[in-house]
C-alpha positions, 0 to 999 in steps of 0.5 A: 500500499502507498504511503498516501492511500495508508491516511485515507484507508485508516480512516475509511476503516475508522469512519467502519469501525464508527457506523458499526458502533453507533448501528446498534443506537439507530436501530433501538432496543434489543427484545431482551431489553424490554422485556425485562424493563416491561417484566419490572413494570409488570413487578411494579403493578402487581406490587401496588396491586397486591396491598389493601386495607387488611380492615377490607379483610380482602387478599388481592394476589396478582400472578403474571399470566404472560408478557407479548412484545410485539415489534413495530418497524415502521413506526421509530417512536414506539418500536415496540408494542408489550401487554401484561397479562394478569390473571387477579384474584381476590379472596374475601373473609366474610364474617362468619370465616366463609371464603369468596374467591373471584378471579379477574384478567385483566391485559394492559397495554404499552408503546416503548417509548424510544425517547424516553427510553422506557414503557407509556401506559396506552389501555387496560382492558379485561377480557371475557373469562 
C-alpha cells in the first residue's frame, strides 16, 4: 500500500468501525432489553395491586399470566408494543368465616417510547371470562 493510501484506508476503517457501533443505537433496544423493562413494570403493578387495607378483609393476589411483545418496525418513535396479562384473585373473608373468591383476567397495553427509553401505559382491558 502506498503512503498516501494509508491515511485514507485508516480513515475508511475508522468510519466503518464507528458506523458499526452506532448502528446499534439507531436500531433501538433489543427484544431482551425491552422485555426486562416491561417485566419490571409488571412487577411494580403487581406490588401496588396487592396492597390492600387489612380492615377490608380482602386479600388480592396478582399473577403475571404472560407478557406479549410485538415489534413495530415502521414506527421509530414507538418500536415496540407490549401487553402484560394478569390473573387477579381476590379472596374475601366474611364475618362467618367463609371465603369468597373472584378471579379476574386483566390486560395492560404499553408502547415503548424510543426517545424517553421507557414504557408508556396505553390502556387496560378485562377479557371475557
